[in-house]
BATOR-324019 format. One record per residue (C-alpha): residue number from 1; residue in three letters; x, y, z negated. Coordinates in Angstrom, 2 decimals. Layout:
% BATOR-324019
+-------+------+---------+---------+---------+
! vexmi ! kese !      xx !      yy !      zz !
+-------+------+---------+---------+---------+
!   NUM !  Ala !       X !       Y !       Z !
...
+-------+------+---------+---------+---------+
***
This chain:
% BATOR-324019
+-------+------+---------+---------+---------+
! vexmi ! kese !      xx !      yy !      zz !
+-------+------+---------+---------+---------+
!     1 !  Met !   -5.00 !   -5.23 !   20.73 !
!     2 !  Ala !   -1.83 !   -6.01 !   18.91 !
!     3 !  Leu !    0.99 !   -4.70 !   21.08 !
!     4 !  Arg !    4.31 !   -6.47 !   21.09 !
!     5 !  Ser !    7.68 !   -6.16 !   22.76 !
!     6 !  Glu !    9.60 !   -8.84 !   24.69 !
!     7 !  Arg !   11.54 !  -11.20 !   22.43 !
!     8 !  Gln !   13.83 !  -13.93 !   23.67 !
!     9 !  Asp !   15.32 !  -15.04 !   20.36 !
!    10 !  Phe !   12.35 !  -14.33 !   18.14 !
!    11 !  Lys !   13.58 !  -13.09 !   14.78 !
!    12 !  Val !   11.49 !  -11.02 !   12.39 !
!    13 !  Asp !   12.93 !   -8.73 !    9.76 !
!    14 !  Lys !    9.71 !   -7.21 !    8.49 !
!    15 !  Val !    5.94 !   -7.42 !    8.93 !
!    16 !  Asp !    4.53 !   -4.63 !   11.12 !
!    17 !  Thr !    0.93 !   -5.18 !   12.20 !
!    18 !  Asp !    1.06 !   -2.20 !   14.57 !
!    19 !  Lys !    3.72 !   -4.05 !   16.58 !
!    20 !  Gly !    1.91 !   -7.40 !   16.36 !
!    21 !  Ile !    4.20 !   -8.89 !   13.70 !
!    22 !  Tyr !    2.08 !  -10.50 !   10.99 !
!    23 !  Val !    4.47 !  -13.01 !    9.39 !
!    24 !  Glu !    8.24 !  -13.05 !    8.95 !
!    25 !  Met !    8.75 !  -16.79 !    8.49 !
!    26 !  Glu !    7.08 !  -20.15 !    9.07 !
!    27 !  Gly !    4.70 !  -21.65 !    6.53 !
!    28 !  Ile !    2.75 !  -18.48 !    5.71 !
!    29 !  Met !   -0.12 !  -18.53 !    8.22 !
!    30 !  Gln !   -1.55 !  -20.76 !   10.93 !
!    31 !  Val !   -3.66 !  -20.36 !   14.02 !
!    32 !  Arg !   -6.34 !  -23.04 !   14.02 !
!    33 !  Tyr !   -8.60 !  -24.10 !   16.83 !
!    34 !  Tyr !  -12.01 !  -25.69 !   16.27 !
!    35 !  Ser !  -14.69 !  -27.03 !   18.61 !
!    36 !  Glu !  -18.14 !  -28.53 !   18.15 !
!    37 !  Asp !  -17.38 !  -30.87 !   21.05 !
!    38 !  Leu !  -16.91 !  -34.39 !   19.65 !
!    39 !  Gly !  -14.25 !  -35.23 !   22.26 !
!    40 !  Tyr !  -12.10 !  -32.29 !   21.18 !
!    41 !  Glu !   -9.54 !  -32.73 !   18.43 !
!    42 !  Asp !   -8.89 !  -29.74 !   16.18 !
!    43 !  Trp !   -5.29 !  -28.53 !   16.18 !
!    44 !  Thr !   -3.13 !  -25.96 !   14.44 !
!    45 !  Glu !   -0.09 !  -23.88 !   15.28 !
!    46 !  Asp !    2.19 !  -22.05 !   12.88 !
!    47 !  Phe !    1.61 !  -18.31 !   13.21 !
!    48 !  Met !    5.34 !  -17.60 !   13.51 !
!    49 !  Asn !    5.46 !  -19.68 !   16.71 !
!    50 !  Phe !    2.17 !  -18.17 !   17.88 !
!    51 !  Gln !    3.37 !  -14.57 !   17.54 !
!    52 !  Ala !    6.61 !  -15.48 !   19.35 !
!    53 !  Arg !    4.63 !  -17.04 !   22.21 !
!    54 !  Val !    1.75 !  -14.56 !   22.55 !
!    55 !  Lys !    2.64 !  -11.05 !   23.65 !
!    56 !  Glu !   -0.60 !   -9.49 !   22.45 !
!    57 !  Ile !   -3.55 !  -10.95 !   20.63 !
!    58 !  Pro !   -6.83 !   -9.96 !   22.32 !
!    59 !  Glu !   -9.49 !   -8.40 !   20.09 !
!    60 !  Asp !  -11.93 !  -11.20 !   21.05 !
!    61 !  Phe !   -9.47 !  -14.00 !   20.17 !
!    62 !  Cys !  -11.64 !  -15.40 !   17.37 !
!    63 !  Leu !  -14.91 !  -15.38 !   19.31 !
!    64 !  Lys !  -16.36 !  -18.77 !   20.22 !
!    65 !  Asp !  -16.22 !  -19.76 !   23.89 !
!    66 !  Lys !  -19.84 !  -20.61 !   24.75 !
!    67 !  Glu !  -18.89 !  -23.12 !   27.44 !
!    68 !  Thr !  -16.32 !  -25.16 !   25.51 !
!    69 !  Thr !  -17.53 !  -24.23 !   21.98 !
!    70 !  Met !  -13.85 !  -23.76 !   21.13 !
!    71 !  Gln !  -13.02 !  -21.08 !   18.59 !
!    72 !  Gly !   -9.65 !  -19.89 !   17.34 !
!    73 !  Tyr !   -9.18 !  -18.43 !   13.90 !
!    74 !  Phe !   -6.36 !  -17.53 !   11.57 !
!    75 !  Tyr !   -5.69 !  -19.35 !    8.30 !
!    76 !  Cys !   -3.57 !  -17.93 !    5.50 !
!    77 !  Met !   -1.76 !  -20.84 !    3.87 !
!    78 !  Val !   -0.61 !  -18.86 !    0.83 !
!    79 !  Cys !   -4.06 !  -17.41 !    0.04 !
!    80 !  Asn !   -6.13 !  -20.35 !    1.38 !
!    81 !  Gly !   -8.38 !  -18.08 !    3.42 !
!    82 !  Glu !   -9.86 !  -18.16 !    6.92 !
!    83 !  Leu !   -9.69 !  -14.95 !    8.92 !
!    84 !  Lys !  -12.08 !  -14.87 !   11.85 !
!    85 !  Ser !  -11.14 !  -11.58 !   13.49 !
!    86 !  Leu !   -8.02 !   -9.65 !   14.38 !
!    87 !  Arg !   -9.18 !   -6.77 !   12.20 !
!    88 !  Ser !   -9.53 !   -8.97 !    9.12 !
!    89 !  Leu !   -6.09 !  -10.44 !    9.87 !
!    90 !  Arg !   -4.52 !   -6.98 !    9.91 !
!    91 !  Glu !   -6.22 !   -5.94 !    6.68 !
!    92 !  His !   -5.38 !   -9.22 !    4.94 !
!    93 !  Val !   -1.68 !   -9.10 !    5.84 !
!    94 !  Arg !   -1.46 !   -5.54 !    4.49 !
!    95 !  Gly !   -3.13 !   -6.49 !    1.19 !
!    96 !  Asn !   -1.14 !   -6.50 !   -2.06 !
!    97 !  Lys !   -2.26 !   -9.98 !   -3.14 !
!    98 !  His !   -1.20 !  -11.54 !    0.16 !
!    99 !  Ile !    2.14 !   -9.72 !    0.13 !
!   100 !  Lys !    2.86 !  -10.93 !   -3.41 !
!   101 !  Lys !    1.96 !  -14.54 !   -2.56 !
!   102 !  Ala !    3.98 !  -14.43 !    0.68 !
!   103 !  Phe !    7.04 !  -13.24 !   -1.27 !
!   104 !  Glu !    6.57 !  -16.06 !   -3.77 !
!   105 !  Lys !    6.40 !  -18.58 !   -0.92 !
!   106 !  Lys !    9.50 !  -17.06 !    0.69 !
!   107 !  Arg !   11.38 !  -17.34 !   -2.61 !
!   108 !  Gln !   10.31 !  -20.96 !   -2.90 !
!   109 !  Ile !   11.42 !  -21.84 !    0.63 !
!   110 !  Leu !   14.75 !  -20.00 !    0.35 !
!   111 !  Asp !   15.46 !  -21.44 !   -3.12 !
!   112 !  Leu !   15.61 !  -18.01 !   -4.70 !
!   113 !  Pro !   14.89 !  -17.73 !   -8.44 !
!   114 !  Gln !   11.21 !  -17.26 !   -9.27 !
!   115 !  Glu !   10.08 !  -14.36 !  -11.42 !
!   116 !  Pro !    8.74 !  -15.59 !  -14.76 !
!   117 !  Gln !    4.96 !  -15.72 !  -14.70 !
!   118 !  Asn !    4.49 !  -13.57 !  -17.78 !
!   119 !  Ala !    7.56 !  -11.40 !  -17.36 !
!   120 !  Pro !    7.25 !   -8.05 !  -19.11 !
!   121 !  Arg !    6.85 !   -5.09 !  -16.84 !
!   122 !  Val !    9.82 !   -2.82 !  -16.54 !
!   123 !  Lys !    8.98 !    0.46 !  -18.20 !
!   124 !  Lys !    9.59 !    3.52 !  -16.12 !
!   125 !  Leu !   11.10 !    6.37 !  -18.04 !
!   126 !  Lys !    8.94 !    9.43 !  -18.03 !
!   127 !  Lys !   10.48 !   12.62 !  -16.77 !
!   128 !  Glu !   11.31 !   14.90 !  -19.63 !
!   129 !  Arg !    9.01 !   17.87 !  -19.68 !
!   130 !  Pro !   10.64 !   21.26 !  -20.07 !
!   131 !  Arg !   10.33 !   22.71 !  -23.55 !
!   132 !  Val !    8.51 !   26.01 !  -23.80 !
!   133 !  Asp !    9.17 !   28.35 !  -26.69 !
!   134 !  Val !    5.69 !   29.03 !  -28.05 !
!   135 !  Gly !    6.86 !   32.09 !  -29.95 !
!   136 !  Leu !    7.57 !   34.11 !  -26.78 !
!   137 !  Thr !    4.99 !   36.49 !  -25.37 !
!   138 !  Leu !    4.24 !   36.66 !  -21.66 !
!   139 !  Ala !    6.25 !   39.88 !  -21.32 !
!   140 !  Gln !    9.27 !   38.27 !  -23.03 !
!   141 !  Arg !    9.06 !   35.20 !  -20.76 !
!   142 !  Leu !    8.92 !   37.34 !  -17.64 !
!   143 !  Glu !   11.88 !   39.41 !  -18.80 !
!   144 !  Glu !   13.81 !   36.21 !  -19.52 !
!   145 !  Cys !   13.21 !   34.73 !  -16.06 !
!   146 !  Gly !   14.10 !   37.98 !  -14.29 !
!   147 !  Leu !   11.60 !   37.54 !  -11.43 !
!   148 !  Pro !    8.99 !   40.15 !  -10.48 !
!   149 !  Ala !    5.34 !   39.37 !  -11.32 !
!   150 !  Ile !    2.42 !   40.85 !   -9.41 !
!   151 !  Gly !   -0.98 !   41.47 !  -10.99 !
!   152 !  Leu !    0.09 !   41.62 !  -14.62 !
!   153 !  Glu !   -2.29 !   44.51 !  -15.23 !
!   154 !  Tyr !   -5.20 !   42.05 !  -14.89 !
!   155 !  Ile !   -3.84 !   39.60 !  -17.47 !
!   156 !  Ser !   -4.80 !   39.89 !  -21.14 !
!   157 !  Glu !   -2.76 !   38.04 !  -23.75 !
!   158 !  Tyr !   -4.40 !   37.00 !  -27.00 !
!   159 !  Ile !   -2.35 !   36.03 !  -30.04 !
!   160 !  Asn !   -4.00 !   34.59 !  -33.15 !
!   161 !  Pro !   -3.36 !   37.19 !  -35.89 !
!   162 !  Lys !   -3.90 !   34.62 !  -38.64 !
!   163 !  Lys !   -1.49 !   32.11 !  -37.13 !
!   164 !  Pro !    1.01 !   33.71 !  -34.71 !
!   165 !  Ser !    2.78 !   30.36 !  -34.20 !
!   166 !  Asp !   -0.21 !   29.09 !  -32.16 !
!   167 !  His !    0.04 !   29.12 !  -28.39 !
!   168 !  Pro !   -0.94 !   32.49 !  -26.96 !
!   169 !  Met !   -4.01 !   32.48 !  -24.73 !
!   170 !  Tyr !   -4.44 !   34.34 !  -21.46 !
!   171 !  Thr !   -7.36 !   35.47 !  -19.39 !
!   172 !  Cys !   -7.68 !   37.34 !  -16.11 !
!   173 !  Arg !   -9.95 !   40.37 !  -15.64 !
!   174 !  Leu !   -9.70 !   40.26 !  -11.85 !
!   175 !  Glu !  -13.13 !   39.98 !  -10.21 !
!   176 !  Gly !  -13.77 !   36.45 !   -8.94 !
!   177 !  Cys !  -11.02 !   34.89 !  -11.02 !
!   178 !  Lys !  -12.20 !   31.80 !  -12.91 !
!   179 !  Ser !   -9.50 !   31.67 !  -15.54 !
!   180 !  Ala !  -10.60 !   30.77 !  -19.01 !
!   181 !  Trp !   -9.08 !   29.79 !  -22.31 !
+-------+------+---------+---------+---------+
***
């Protein structure tokens, strides 16, 4: 069940499905009720009002009542999708596509500027990798760093005699070690 706390003046800052908060403003989702009974008129309720009114949504909320044939289900207005279980509601609200569409709807309602549809992505700068002097041997590097090294007697360093500027290669003679070139 979706657990919720008491709220007098219902105001939502952020969606948190663990606390039973699925929408942060009106116009995103609805709770719809349907019945096969001809005398029953289908009706809807905005999910914002629903979550303010209902303390916890029972797991069997979307199951059809066999006596009245009435069934409640959730409808996402921004994604145009029916959600017929509490589990699918939780998963849908956490989905990236829904979140993106809900933000677009929120921008539209609050008259915030829209992001251009084909806006270029902002490139993230890659972290600069530290430069390693290829010309140094393992012994020289260890002397330079000044820290003790254990197990050096098992390490063999190979330097290409024809081209000493190549990276040196190392292998371990310790039994069970899977080091390779």
